C-alpha positions as CSV (number, residue, x, y, z in Angstrom):
1,X,98.1,78.2,87.0
2,X,100.1,81.5,86.8
3,X,98.9,84.8,85.5
4,X,98.6,84.6,81.7
5,X,101.5,86.2,79.9
6,X,103.6,86.5,83.1
7,X,107.2,87.3,82.3
8,X,109.8,88.6,84.8
9,X,109.8,91.2,87.6
10,X,109.7,94.7,86.2
11,X,110.3,97.0,89.2
12,X,110.4,97.4,92.9
13,X,108.6,100.4,94.4
14,X,109.4,102.3,97.6
15,X,108.0,105.4,99.2
16,X,110.7,107.8,100.4
17,X,110.4,111.0,102.4
18,X,112.7,113.0,100.1
19,X,112.9,112.0,96.5
20,X,116.0,114.0,95.6
21,X,117.8,112.5,98.6
22,X,116.9,108.9,97.6
23,X,117.9,109.5,93.9
24,X,121.2,110.9,95.0
25,X,121.8,108.0,97.5
26,X,121.1,105.2,94.9
27,X,123.0,107.1,92.2
28,X,126.1,107.7,94.4
29,X,126.4,104.4,96.2
30,X,124.9,101.9,93.7
31,X,125.4,103.7,90.3
32,X,121.6,103.5,89.5
33,X,120.6,105.8,86.7
34,X,117.6,108.1,86.7
35,X,115.5,107.3,83.7
36,X,112.6,109.7,84.3
37,X,110.5,111.6,86.8
38,X,106.8,112.5,86.7
39,X,103.9,113.7,88.8
40,X,102.2,115.1,90.8
41,X,99.2,112.9,91.2
42,X,96.1,113.7,93.3
43,X,92.4,113.2,93.0
44,X,89.2,114.8,94.4
45,X,87.4,111.5,94.3
46,X,88.4,108.0,95.5
47,X,90.8,107.3,92.7
48,X,93.9,107.2,95.0
49,X,92.2,104.8,97.4
50,X,90.7,102.6,94.7
51,X,93.9,102.3,92.7
52,X,96.7,102.7,95.3
53,X,95.1,101.7,98.6
54,X,96.1,105.0,100.2
55,X,94.0,107.8,101.7
56,X,91.7,109.3,99.1
57,X,93.3,112.8,99.6
58,X,96.9,111.5,99.4
59,X,99.0,113.3,96.9
60,X,102.1,111.9,95.2
61,X,104.3,114.9,94.6
62,X,106.7,113.0,92.3
63,X,107.7,109.6,91.1
64,X,111.2,108.7,89.9
65,X,112.1,105.6,88.0
66,X,115.8,104.4,88.1
67,X,117.6,101.6,86.3
68,X,118.8,99.4,89.1
69,X,121.0,97.0,87.1
70,X,118.7,94.1,86.3
71,X,115.5,95.6,87.7
72,X,113.9,99.0,87.8
73,X,113.4,101.0,91.0
74,X,110.3,103.2,91.3
75,X,110.5,105.8,94.1
76,X,107.5,107.7,95.4
77,X,107.3,110.9,97.4
78,X,104.0,111.7,99.0
79,X,103.0,115.2,100.2
80,X,102.5,115.8,103.9
81,X,98.8,116.7,103.3
82,X,97.4,113.7,105.2
83,X,98.1,111.7,108.4
84,X,100.4,108.8,107.6
85,X,103.2,106.7,109.1
86,X,106.5,108.4,108.5
87,X,108.8,105.6,109.8
88,X,109.8,102.6,107.6
89,X,108.6,99.2,108.8
90,X,111.2,96.9,110.1
91,X,111.5,93.2,109.1
92,X,109.2,92.1,111.8
93,X,106.4,94.4,110.8
94,X,103.7,93.3,108.3
95,X,104.9,94.8,105.0
96,X,108.5,94.8,106.3
97,X,111.0,94.6,103.5
98,X,114.5,95.1,102.4
99,X,116.5,95.4,99.2
100,X,119.6,93.2,98.9
101,X,122.7,93.9,96.9
102,X,125.3,91.2,95.9
103,X,128.9,92.2,96.5
104,X,132.0,90.3,95.5
105,X,134.0,91.5,98.6
106,X,132.0,91.8,101.8
107,X,134.8,93.3,103.8
108,X,135.5,96.1,101.2
109,X,131.8,96.8,100.8
110,X,131.2,97.2,104.5
111,X,134.3,99.4,104.9
112,X,133.0,101.6,102.1
113,X,129.6,101.9,103.9
114,X,131.3,102.8,107.2
115,X,133.6,105.4,105.4
116,X,130.5,107.0,103.9
117,X,128.8,107.2,107.4
118,X,126.1,104.8,106.4
119,X,124.8,102.9,109.4
120,X,125.8,99.2,109.3
121,X,123.9,96.9,111.6
122,X,126.4,94.7,113.4
123,X,129.1,92.8,111.6
124,X,128.6,90.5,108.6
125,X,127.1,87.1,109.4
126,X,128.8,84.0,107.8
127,X,126.4,81.2,107.2
128,X,128.1,77.9,107.8
129,X,125.2,75.4,108.0
130,X,122.0,74.7,106.1
131,X,120.9,75.8,102.6
132,X,122.6,79.2,102.9
133,X,126.0,77.9,103.9
134,X,128.6,79.8,102.0
135,X,126.7,83.1,102.2
136,X,127.6,86.1,104.3
137,X,125.2,89.1,104.8
138,X,124.9,92.3,106.7
139,X,122.0,94.9,107.0
140,X,122.6,98.6,106.6
141,X,120.3,101.6,106.7
142,X,119.4,104.2,104.1
143,X,119.5,107.8,105.4
144,X,115.7,107.8,105.7
145,X,115.6,104.5,107.7
146,X,114.9,102.0,105.0
147,X,116.6,98.6,105.6
148,X,119.0,97.4,102.9
149,X,121.3,94.3,102.8
150,X,124.6,93.3,101.3
151,X,125.1,89.6,100.5
152,X,128.0,87.6,99.2
153,X,128.5,84.0,98.2
154,X,131.6,83.8,95.9
155,X,131.6,80.0,96.0
156,X,127.8,79.6,95.9
157,X,125.3,78.5,98.5
158,X,124.9,75.0,99.8
159,X,121.3,74.6,98.6
160,X,122.4,74.6,94.9
161,X,124.2,71.2,95.2
162,X,121.0,69.3,95.5
163,X,118.3,71.8,94.5
164,X,115.7,71.1,91.8
165,X,115.0,74.9,91.7
166,X,117.8,77.3,90.9
167,X,117.7,80.8,92.3
168,X,118.8,83.8,90.3
169,X,122.5,84.2,90.8
170,X,124.0,87.7,90.3
171,X,127.6,86.4,90.3
């Protein structure tokens, strides 16, 4: 049984080291639009720990919410008032994550990233076997070290030919 009243995903949230830099990055390269900003948030009791699972003395300096074309993106910037990990987890770490973007032309998209001096990890990988046959993908890095991905499957993925569950398809 699912959560009563469950609809669809509303937003994805990420903590970034510099909110203005992150807003500019997502606006410039992905055409996300800033809807609003708010904050700060801090507490003298255990509210931050009880509600957000962070150090009770943690302070959110500002939160920005952006329209990310089909889902919302919530960006948090925390103050440097407490000891915390300041490097993004990689995919092998617990809590590792990435945000993937569908592109129609992988070659043109990768060329754009490189022209913008955005670090691309290797060359695109073309999947030729298994359920993801037909897809190509490549990881790249946001300026603050967050992993992102480009994916493309203009003719679809092999799994769809025999699947009883259909995945969201941004094409």
